[in-house]
N, C-alpha and C positions, 0 to 999 in steps of 0.2 A: 537511552541505549540498556538493553535485558542486561537484569541483574544475573540470571539463569544457564548464565552460559558455561557450558559442560566443562570438567575440569579434564586435562591431559588425565589418560587412561596410567600413563608409565611415572606418571609422577608421583611425588610423597604425599601427595593432598589425592589422590585418588582416592573413590570410595573402600576400592578392593584392601587397602592399605591399612584402613581406618578401626580401631580396638573398640571393647566397650567398658575400658577404664583409662583414666592417661598414666602412663608410663613412669610419668615425672612424679605427681601427686597422688595418683591412684583414685581421683576421682570418677566414678562412674558416669560414661557419655552414651548418649546414641549415636549412633551412626552417620546418622545426618552432624555432628558439630565436625565442627572440621579444626577448628580450636578448644582445647578445654577451655570451662568458666572461672575456670578456678583460678589458676597458674596459667592459663594461655599460651600452653607448649600448644606446639602441633599434635593432633590425631589421628596421627601413624605408626604402621609394623613395620614398617620398610629398610632393612641395612642401607645405615647409608653408605652412598658411593662418595667416593671420586668426584664426580658431576654435582651431587647432591650439595655434598659439603662445598665447593667453590661457588655455588651458584646463591647458596643461604650466606655466603659470610660476604659476597657482593652485595647481595640485596640487605645483609644492616650495617652497611660502609654509607651505601649512599641514601638509606632510607631515613627522613629527615627526623629527627626528634622534637614533638613540639613544644615537650617542656625545657626542652635549653629553647629555643626560639622565643618563645614567650621570657624566660628567666632573662635571656641577655636584652632582648628589648627594652621592656622594661626597668631590669638593670640602670642599664644605661640613660633612658629617657624620660623617667620617673620614678626620680628619688623617692624614697618615703612610701610611695604609692605601692609597690609591692610586696613592700613587707605587711602594710595594709590589709593591702588582698589576702597573702595568706594566713597573718593573724584572723580574719572573719574565719574564713575555713576554704579560699580556694587552694588547698596543697599538690592536689594532685596536679593542675598547672603550670608549678615551677618544679623547679630542680630543687633536693633539702638544701638550705641557705649554710650549714655545714657541711658540707660531701662537698657542694660548689664553692666555698671560699677555699675548703685543704684541694683540689682539683686546679682552678684556675691560678693562684700563689703557688704551688707544685709546676705545672705548666712553664707558666711565666719562666720560674729562675733554670728552669730543664732547659727552654729557649735560650737563653741567656749564656746559656753554659755552650752553648753549640756555637751560638756568634762569636764568643769570647774561642772556643776551642780554631773557628774559621777561621778567624780575624788573626793566628799566633797570638792569645794572651790565655792559652790553657793554664787553667789553675793548680795543674796537673805535670805541667812542665817547669823541672826546677835547676836554676843556669843553664839552660837549652839543652839540658837530658833528656832523655826520654820516659820514658814512664817503667817499663823494665829497666835499664840501667841504674833509677830513682830506687827502686826494692831492691834490684841483687846488692845494691852499696849500702841497705838497708839487715839485710838478713844475710850476714855474714856464716860462711859452709861452717860448721865443729870443728875442723880443724884451726883456726883460724882464734878458738879461744888458747889450742896450746904456746901456737905464736905470742897471743898477748901477754900468758902467765910468765913467760922469759922473757919479755922486754918488760913487764913489770919488776920481778926479778933484777934485771941489767940495771934497770932507773930508781932502784926504793931509794936509795939516800939521796939523787934528788930530788925524790917527793919528799923526806925529811926537811932536807935543805928550804923548801918551799914553803912549807909549814913550821907554825912556830910554835914549840909541846908546851905550853903552861900545865902550870901545877892544878886540876880538878877546882882548891880552895879559891882560885883565884881569875877564872875564867869571865872575861864579859862578857854581854848578853852581845854585844854584835862579835861577829864572825870576822874581825878585820882589826891591825892596832893600826897606830894615828898613822903611822909608815906606811899602809896600804898594806903590810903582807899578811896573808890567811895564816888564821887562829885556829888549831887544829882539836877539836871538843871531842873529848868520847862519850861512851855511853850515858858514864857514870855521871860526869857534868851535868850530860843534857839532862839527864832526868831531875838535876837540884833547879829549872826553870819552868816557866808556864808552859803549859801545852802550845799556845800562839806564841810566847819568844821561842821556843825551845824547834818548831817546825821551820822557822825563817829560819835560826840558827842551820840546821841542818840542809835546808833546801842552799843558805848561802854556801858552808859550807864544799856542798856536795859539788854547784856549781864552780865554784873552783878550781877544785882536785878533780874535775872533767877538761875541764879547758888547762891546767898544766899537764896533767896524764895523759889526754887523748884520750882514757878509757871509755870504750862506748856500752863495755858488760858490764851491769850493774853486779852484777854474784862476785864477779873479778876487784873493782872497786869498792864493796862494802869489805870484803876481807883482807883488803891492802888497808882500809881504815878502821878498822877489828873494830866495826860494828854492825847488827845482829841482822842478817837477813835476813827480814820480815819482807811478808808482802806491802806494806806498805811505807818500808825505806826504798825496798827497791823502786816502787810509784814515781818517788820522789825521786831517785836519780835518773829514771830514766824519760823525765819530763824534761832531761838536757838533750835528749834528741829531739825529742819535739820544739824546745826554743830553736835551733839552730836552724829546724825546719822554715819556723815562720819567719828566723831573720833571712836566710836565705829565699825564700820563696812568699813573702808578706802578700805577693794578688793571692794567691792561690788559699791562705788562710783566712784573709776577707772574703772567699768566696767560698768558702767552706762556712761562716759565720754566718752568711747573705743567707746559706741556705738554711740555716735553720727561722728565719723569722717567723716564715709559714706557722712551725709550732707556736713561737713564742705567742704569734696573735693569740693562736689558738689556742693560751695556756691563758691566757692573759686578759685576754675578751671578758670570764667570769667577772672578774676585779672589778674593771669598767664598767661590768655591766649594774654590778651593786650602784655605781651613784646614776644611773642613768634612774632606777628604783627606787631609787633617792625623793629625787629632784623631781619625781615628777608620781610620786609619792598616791598622790588624786586620781588621775588616771586612770583606765579599767586596765590595763595592761599587766600585765605577770613581767614575772624575771624574765622565763622563758622568751618570750615575746622582744623584749629588749634585747636581750642576745641576737635575736632575729636579725634586728634592726642594726647592730653594730657589725654582724655578719656580712649582712650586705652592704655595708657602705665601704667595709675594709673588700669585698668582692669588686666593687666599681672600678677601688681601686685598683684593683692587678690587673684588673681587664682595660684597664684605660692603658696601664704601665704595656701591657702587651699586645695592643695595638698602634703602640708608639715606636714599639721595638725597630720594626723595617724602618721608618723614618727616618729616628735616632742613627740607627747604623749606617743607612746611605749617608748623611750628613752628619757624620762619624763626629757627633755632638749632643748629648742628652738634654736639646733644649725642647723638647716636650714633653720628655719625664720633668723637666721642671717646671712646665706650666701649669702639669695636672700636682704635683704640688705645692707649689705657690698661691694656685688661683680657683684650677678646677674642683679641685680636693673638697678644699674647704667654701668653697660655695654649693658642691654640690651636698655637705654637712648639712648646711645648716639647710637647704631646702628638702631632707631625708627629715627632721626637725620639724620642722614645720608643717607640713605635709602629714608628716603619721601624728604629730600628734594634737593636732589644729590646733594652735594658739600663736596669740598676736604675734608684730616684728620685733617688738621692745621686748618680750617675754623672751620670744626663740634666743633671739640677739646675748640676751642675757647669759643664758644657762649655754648656747654655745659658745660663750666666752670660758663658761666655767669651765665644761668640760673638757674644755681645748686643754686649759689648765691641767687637772687633773689626768688626763693624757699626757702629755708631757713630762708633769713628775711622775709621776706614777710607771709609764713606760722607763724610765729613764731609771730610775731604785729598780724594776723587774728585771730590766734587761743590764743592768748590774752581773746581779746573780743571778740570771740566766744564761749569758752568755761568759760567765765565769764558768760556771759549770759545764760549758761544750768546753770551751777552751781548758777546761782540764784535762779533759778525757779525749784533745784531737791528739 
């Protein structure tokens, strides 16, 4: 077939629209250059029309990216080999491992969230109410503050009866008496104990007051309790509403935490890579190449889970996902270690067990810290 097929004169690739330099990067071009040799942009000075815009859009959608094809194929069926090829320098052939991991993991949780929404288990539904109703119930109009102030003054004596006022010198560390009655602590009394005990005591007291008074506005509550209206105190008191949201919609909170898993794994990987570098110190691979292997393994897991979403949804059971975690995932990890590092079966099995123990223990501690911080800003 001839490759000298004339270009349609009205198209953006027509010779009459070509310029002496790339409009994107400024690289000098010949009039025979259809594309820029530096950045790859089409060499054309023609103004973009509606037809041209949709033509290029459709073309970009249906064009099959060979890097994505090779990445998915080798990732699924050649554990460890894709990392070895990448480490050898075949990087233009594959998608960037860090970007691909974040992309496939985020896409997985987005699709999982869409499926949950379609099956009426949306994380944004609280007790059957819509998103708009939930937001309206949280964002009170300014005039409600006046009503809350009046209600506070009206029930002030009742609040005082609910809290035992004790002498500053005899205030215990806990915020409840043996009979379960709430104990009030002034700012002066809280200053006499350590920061950790003070924070726990403040949170517990604010929680008790929140439940008894049903006052959601932190400024009004702190004024009633005669506590300093600082950003830290307001933040602690405002956590009461977060606790209510979690108790009313634990599924939504779980989905919120699940959505943070890709970022947790992304930041945990450098820690895990240190142990790979440690036990494979005699190998020629660098610290960054160990990280690439870990990201490829994680990418495989999310890619496999993504493939399993449809059959698991149709069966209304996570049987395929369970198989991924219990059988296929561990076997894939073992094969990746063996193919990438080229060590014997026994040595690979021993290191496989060690790295799994490190992952479970390390991930547990890191997850507690990471998700505690995540929950604190929920």
